[in-house]
Each structure stands twice: as C-alpha cells, then as structure tokens.
GUTORVEX-249649 format. One line per field, with one value per residue: chain; residue in one letter; residue number from 1; x, y, z of N, C-alpha, C in turn. Coordinates in steps of 0.05 Angstrom, whole numbers. Example, Ala and Ser with C-alpha at 12.3 -4.5 7.8 and 13.67 -1.06 7.14 Angstrom:
BEGIN
cadena <- A_A
residuo <- A_S
num <- 1_2
n_xx <- 264_257
n_yy <- -114_-45
n_zz <- 156_142
ca_xx <- 246_273
ca_yy <- -90_-21
ca_zz <- 156_143
c_xx <- 264_258
c_yy <- -66_1
c_zz <- 156_157
***
This chain:
BEGIN
cadena <- A_A_A_A_A_A_A_A_A_A_A_A_A_A_A_A_A_A_A_A_A_A_A_A_A_A_A_A_A_A_A_A_A_A_A_A_A_A_A_A_A_A_A_A_A_A_A_A_A_A_A_A_A_A_A_A_A_A_A_A_A_A_A_A_A_A_A_A_A_A_A_A_A_A_A_A_A_A_A_A_A_A_A_A_A_A_A_A
residuo <- M_S_K_T_L_L_D_G_T_H_E_L_R_G_P_Y_E_L_V_E_I_R_D_G_A_P_V_R_Y_S_C_I_G_T_L_T_P_T_D_E_Q_E_Q_D_I_L_A_R_I_E_A_L_T_G_Y_R_V_V_R_A_G_E_W_D_V_D_D_G_D_P_R_Y_A_G_H_S_V_S_L_L_A_L_L_P_T_R_G_G
num <- 1_2_3_4_5_6_7_8_9_10_11_12_13_14_15_16_17_18_19_20_21_22_23_24_25_26_27_28_29_30_31_32_33_34_35_36_37_38_39_40_41_42_43_44_45_46_47_48_49_50_51_52_53_54_55_56_57_58_59_60_61_62_63_64_65_66_67_68_69_70_71_72_73_74_75_76_77_78_79_80_81_82_83_84_85_86_87_88
n_xx <- 17_12_-4_-6_-37_-90_-96_-136_-189_-186_-213_-192_-204_-262_-318_-314_-264_-212_-161_-125_-97_-44_-8_7_21_6_-26_-61_-101_-165_-221_-283_-306_-290_-249_-181_-132_-97_-27_-14_-59_-50_-2_-21_-57_-21_10_-28_-37_13_12_-29_-11_44_79_117_98_135_133_78_30_-1_-60_-123_-184_-252_-307_-358_-418_-450_-459_-418_-372_-305_-236_-171_-108_-48_-1_65_120_148_169_184_167_168_184_168
n_yy <- -24_44_93_141_130_166_193_159_110_51_3_-64_-115_-113_-85_-101_-110_-74_-23_24_85_129_188_170_117_48_36_6_-52_-78_-123_-157_-210_-259_-294_-304_-295_-350_-365_-370_-345_-293_-279_-277_-234_-192_-192_-175_-124_-101_-103_-67_-19_-12_-18_-62_-100_-109_-121_-136_-118_-148_-187_-157_-176_-166_-192_-179_-147_-176_-148_-113_-141_-162_-166_-137_-106_-72_-42_-45_-40_-20_-26_9_-14_4_60_130
n_zz <- 0_-17_2_56_117_148_214_261_262_225_180_182_162_145_183_236_252_270_262_298_281_295_288_238_244_263_325_356_356_346_355_345_386_435_443_454_405_373_368_314_290_310_285_232_236_249_203_165_185_175_119_108_132_125_166_205_259_314_366_407_456_515_504_512_536_531_557_570_560_506_459_454_465_458_434_443_427_444_400_405_388_328_260_202_138_88_45_60
ca_xx <- 0_30_-13_-4_-64_-96_-101_-163_-194_-189_-221_-171_-219_-290_-323_-311_-235_-203_-134_-123_-73_-37_17_13_30_-14_-21_-79_-118_-189_-238_-305_-300_-278_-227_-154_-122_-75_-2_-17_-78_-38_17_-37_-67_2_18_-47_-32_36_4_-45_1_72_95_119_95_157_124_51_25_-19_-87_-145_-210_-276_-328_-382_-442_-444_-461_-393_-350_-284_-209_-154_-80_-32_22_85_145_142_191_173_176_168_190_145
ca_yy <- 0_66_118_144_130_188_185_150_81_40_-26_-82_-134_-110_-65_-112_-114_-46_-14_52_98_154_198_154_89_33_35_-12_-70_-87_-141_-170_-237_-260_-313_-294_-309_-368_-353_-369_-324_-268_-273_-269_-207_-174_-191_-158_-96_-92_-99_-43_6_-9_-21_-88_-100_-125_-129_-128_-122_-170_-184_-149_-188_-156_-211_-169_-145_-189_-129_-98_-158_-164_-167_-116_-108_-49_-48_-30_-35_-20_-20_16_-33_18_88_148
ca_zz <- 0_-20_15_85_129_166_242_266_261_198_178_172_146_153_204_263_256_266_270_305_271_308_276_214_250_278_354_370_340_361_340_358_393_462_445_448_381_375_357_285_283_316_263_209_242_247_174_152_194_160_91_107_142_118_190_217_288_325_393_414_485_523_494_530_528_544_551_584_543_481_437_453_473_438_444_431_435_437_383_421_374_300_241_176_117_61_47_64
c_xx <- 18_21_-9_-32_-67_-101_-130_-165_-200_-197_-197_-183_-248_-293_-319_-282_-221_-174_-135_-96_-69_-10_26_20_8_-6_-39_-96_-141_-207_-260_-297_-285_-256_-201_-143_-99_-50_-4_-36_-66_-18_2_-47_-44_11_-2_-44_-8_28_-12_-29_30_90_94_117_116_148_96_48_8_-47_-106_-170_-232_-299_-354_-406_-435_-445_-434_-368_-329_-256_-193_-126_-66_-8_45_111_141_168_177_184_175_176_165_132
c_yy <- 25_92_118_145_154_177_179_120_73_11_-42_-102_-133_-92_-75_-119_-88_-42_16_63_124_163_181_125_75_32_15_-27_-78_-104_-151_-199_-238_-281_-300_-309_-328_-353_-350_-347_-296_-260_-265_-240_-187_-171_-173_-129_-85_-86_-73_-18_10_-10_-50_-85_-120_-136_-118_-133_-147_-165_-177_-162_-177_-175_-204_-170_-156_-170_-114_-115_-160_-166_-146_-119_-82_-58_-32_-24_-40_-15_-13_-4_-21_47_105_155
c_zz <- 0_-7_45_96_148_194_245_265_233_199_168_153_155_177_233_269_249_275_275_296_286_297_253_219_266_308_368_350_358_343_357_363_419_465_438_424_388_364_327_276_289_294_238_212_238_218_159_160_179_131_88_112_133_143_200_247_299_352_398_444_491_512_516_519_545_538_566_565_515_457_433_460_450_451_429_441_427_420_392_406_344_284_214_156_89_66_49_39
***
C-alpha cells in the first residue's frame, strides 16, 4: 500500500476488525470476539496490519479481552514496537 493512512480508526478486514492509527502508525488493534487469538492467528493479524500500514509490528502487548455485554465484547492489543517496511 503506497498511501499514508490518516489518524483515526481504519477497517482491517470489515467493520468488526479495526486498527487505530496515530501519527501515521498503527497503535492498537481491536476485533469483535472474546477468544484470544492463537499464535498463528496473531501472526496473520500482524501480517495484515503490515500490509495495510507499511509497519511491521515487532512487539505487541498482552491481549485485553472484554467478555461483558455481548453487543460490545471483543479483544484488543496495543502495538508496542514497529519497524517501517516501506519508504514514506
């Protein structure tokens, strides 16, 4: 992807899988669903974030799971260490 993403929330794969962008870089991933992703699923998520944003996530935080109200339940993770994989 060659364009720089504006700050805000962007769909990663549909409206229930979102990436928050701040200062042009991804900072948080959120998704509907209360199951913590497996290692393989996490690697797939991080690869899709890289494809969308041009940043490789080197380190992600611990998964936060909100399993309260089923209308808003989901999981999210902070993206802590990034490497740009393309030029500006």
